[in-house]
C-alpha positions in Angstrom: 11.5 19.5 -47.0 9.8 22.8 -46.3 7.6 23.5 -43.2 5.3 26.4 -42.7 5.2 27.6 -39.0 2.3 29.9 -38.4 2.3 32.2 -35.3 -1.4 33.0 -35.0 -0.8 36.3 -33.2 0.6 39.4 -34.8 3.8 39.9 -32.8 6.8 39.9 -35.1 9.3 39.4 -32.3 7.4 36.3 -31.1 7.2 35.0 -34.7 11.0 35.3 -34.9 11.4 33.6 -31.5 9.2 30.7 -32.6 11.0 30.4 -35.9 14.4 30.1 -34.1 13.0 27.4 -31.8 11.7 25.5 -34.8 15.0 25.8 -36.7 16.9 24.6 -33.7 15.2 21.1 -33.9 14.6 20.8 -37.6 16.5 18.2 -39.4 19.3 19.1 -41.9 17.6 19.9 -45.2 14.4 21.1 -43.6 13.5 24.7 -44.3 11.4 26.6 -41.8 9.1 29.3 -43.2 7.7 31.3 -40.4 4.7 33.6 -40.9 1.9 35.4 -39.0 -1.5 36.9 -40.0 -1.8 40.5 -41.1 -4.7 41.0 -38.7 -5.7 40.0 -35.2 -4.4 40.3 -31.7 -0.8 40.8 -30.6 -1.2 38.0 -28.1 -3.9 35.3 -27.7 -5.2 35.3 -24.1 -8.9 34.4 -24.4 -11.7 33.2 -26.5 -12.2 36.5 -28.3 -8.5 36.6 -29.3 -8.7 33.0 -30.3 -11.5 33.6 -32.8 -9.4 36.1 -34.8 -6.4 33.8 -34.5 -8.3 30.9 -36.1 -9.2 33.1 -39.0 -5.6 34.2 -39.3 -4.4 30.6 -39.4 -6.9 29.8 -42.1 -5.6 32.8 -44.1 -2.0 31.7 -43.8 -2.9 28.1 -44.6 -4.8 29.2 -47.7 -2.0 31.5 -48.9 1.0 29.2 -48.3 -0.2 25.7 -47.5 0.1 24.3 -51.1 3.8 25.2 -51.3 5.0 23.3 -48.2 5.4 19.7 -46.9 3.9 20.4 -43.5 2.3 23.1 -41.4 2.7 23.8 -37.7 0.3 26.0 -35.8 2.4 27.7 -33.1 -0.2 28.6 -30.5 -1.2 26.3 -27.6 -4.9 26.8 -28.3 -4.4 25.2 -31.7 -6.6 27.9 -33.3 -7.9 27.1 -36.8 -6.5 23.6 -36.8 -9.4 21.9 -38.5 -9.8 24.8 -41.0 -6.1 24.5 -41.9 -6.5 20.8 -42.4 -9.3 21.4 -44.8 -7.2 24.0 -46.7 -4.0 21.9 -46.9 -3.0 18.6 -48.3 0.2 18.6 -46.3 0.0 17.4 -42.6 -1.1 20.2 -40.2 0.1 19.9 -36.6 -1.1 22.0 -33.7 1.5 22.4 -30.9 -0.9 21.5 -28.1 -1.9 18.2 -29.8 1.7 17.4 -30.5 2.8 18.2 -27.0 0.1 16.0 -25.5 1.1 13.1 -27.7 4.8 13.5 -26.9 4.2 13.7 -23.1 2.0 10.6 -23.2 5.0 8.7 -24.7 7.2 9.7 -21.8 5.1 9.6 -18.7 1.9 8.0 -17.5 0.6 11.4 -16.4 1.6 15.0 -17.3 0.8 18.5 -16.2 0.5 21.6 -18.3 2.0 24.9 -17.2 0.7 27.8 -19.2 0.4 31.6 -19.2 -2.8 33.2 -18.1 -5.1 31.3 -15.7 -8.1 32.4 -17.8 -6.8 30.3 -20.7 -6.5 27.1 -18.7 -10.1 26.2 -19.8 -9.0 26.4 -23.4 -6.3 23.8 -22.8 -8.8 21.7 -20.8 -11.2 21.8 -23.8 -8.4 20.6 -26.1 -7.5 17.8 -23.7 -11.0 16.5 -24.0 -11.2 17.0 -27.8 -8.0 15.0 -28.3 -8.8 12.4 -25.7 -6.0 13.2 -23.2 -8.1 14.1 -20.2 -7.1 10.9 -18.5 -3.4 11.5 -19.0 -3.3 15.1 -18.0 -3.4 15.5 -14.3 -3.6 19.3 -14.1 -3.5 22.6 -16.0 -1.8 25.4 -14.2 -1.7 29.1 -15.0 1.1 31.4 -14.1 -0.6 34.7 -15.0 2.4 35.7 -17.1 1.2 37.8 -20.0 2.2 36.2 -23.3 4.2 39.1 -24.6 6.4 39.1 -21.5 7.8 35.8 -22.9 9.5 37.8 -25.7 12.2 38.7 -23.2 12.1 36.0 -20.5 14.5 37.0 -17.8 15.6 35.0 -14.8 12.7 36.1 -12.6 10.2 35.0 -15.1 11.9 31.6 -15.6 11.9 31.1 -11.8 8.1 31.7 -11.8 7.5 29.1 -14.4 9.8 26.7 -12.6 7.9 27.2 -9.4 4.6 26.5 -11.1 6.0 23.4 -12.7 7.4 22.1 -9.3 4.0 22.7 -7.7 2.3 20.8 -10.6 4.7 17.8 -10.3 4.1 17.5 -6.6 0.4 18.4 -6.5 -0.6 16.3 -9.6 1.9 13.5 -9.1 2.9 14.0 -12.7 6.0 12.7 -14.5 6.3 15.3 -17.2 5.6 19.0 -17.9 4.0 20.4 -21.0 4.7 24.1 -21.6 1.5 25.7 -22.6 2.6 28.5 -24.8 4.7 28.8 -28.0 6.5 31.7 -26.4 8.0 29.3 -23.8 9.7 27.2 -26.5 13.2 28.4 -25.8 12.8 27.7 -22.1 12.2 23.9 -22.3 15.8 22.7 -22.1 16.7 25.0 -19.2 13.5 23.9 -17.3 14.1 20.2 -18.0 17.6 20.5 -16.5 16.3 22.2 -13.4 13.3 19.9 -12.9 14.8 16.6 -13.8 11.7 15.4 -15.7 10.8 15.6 -19.4 9.7 19.2 -20.3 7.9 19.2 -23.6 7.8 22.3 -25.9 5.0 21.9 -28.4 6.8 23.8 -31.2 9.7 21.3 -31.2 7.4 18.3 -30.9 5.1 19.6 -33.8 8.1 20.2 -36.1 9.4 16.7 -35.6 5.9 15.1 -36.0 5.4 17.2 -39.2 8.8 16.1 -40.5 8.0 12.5 -39.7 4.6 12.4 -41.4 6.0 14.2 -44.5 8.9 11.8 -44.7 6.5 8.9 -44.6 4.6 10.3 -47.6 1.5 10.9 -45.5 -1.0 13.7 -46.2 -4.2 15.1 -44.7 -7.2 13.0 -45.9 -9.4 14.8 -48.4 -12.3 12.4 -47.8 -14.9 13.4 -45.3 -14.8 16.6 -43.2 -11.2 17.4 -44.2 -12.2 17.5 -47.9 -11.3 20.7 -49.6 -13.6 23.7 -48.7 -16.6 24.1 -51.0 -16.2 26.7 -53.7 -18.1 29.9 -52.9 -17.7 33.6 -52.8 -16.1 35.3 -49.8 -16.8 38.9 -49.0 -14.9 41.9 -47.6 -11.3 41.4 -46.5 -11.7 37.6 -47.0 -12.6 38.0 -50.7 -9.4 36.5 -51.9 -9.5 33.5 -49.6 -12.3 31.5 -51.1 -11.6 28.3 -53.0 -12.3 27.7 -56.7 -13.0 24.1 -57.8 -9.4 23.5 -58.6 -7.8 25.9 -56.1 -6.3 23.3 -53.7 -3.1 21.7 -55.0 -1.2 18.8 -53.6 1.8 19.3 -51.4 4.5 16.7 -51.6 
């Protein structure tokens, strides 16, 4: 089995960090192919960054999606998720949606601890989109810049732990969802410290993608996830349009 893990930002160190986290939980025989767009922001910390990230995800799904058995979008805003599902036959899993589902299996209520406070509203929008607004009891920003997670030292981990402890007490939650792919390698350490389930969306998305692929399930091509309509694309996107037979099946 082969999974494509797309880091929607352009930080190569973060792509490598995400790839390591994905490989750590992947089943024997699963190959992780990690990639990132060749344009866009070095980190995604707002709506403007997110717009370019969504286009980057669509680019990577178009270029590589037909050669893999599943796709993981490794950014907590799940940018470009619906576009990638149109472009791919293989299952496409966003790490926020995966983390919300996993947390709902483990606790009656969960809290999200993320990076910049300004991005909390993006997570809140996703909670409503996915129908988890009744299960999530709070979204908490730490105002830690995303790229600082590339080298998370003890002081930074302590800040995230403190935010999580506040969330558990204030929200009366039973689990913590880490709201950034860059936090993936901190989940086990934080879970040990906090004594509650701590969900990393990268790990959850990898396992869900493996499971759907193992069941022989694919993204529906009926309705709004049907292949994109064939048409010309201009400028830097000229090579990304779909011809009538451009979308192949992924097994």
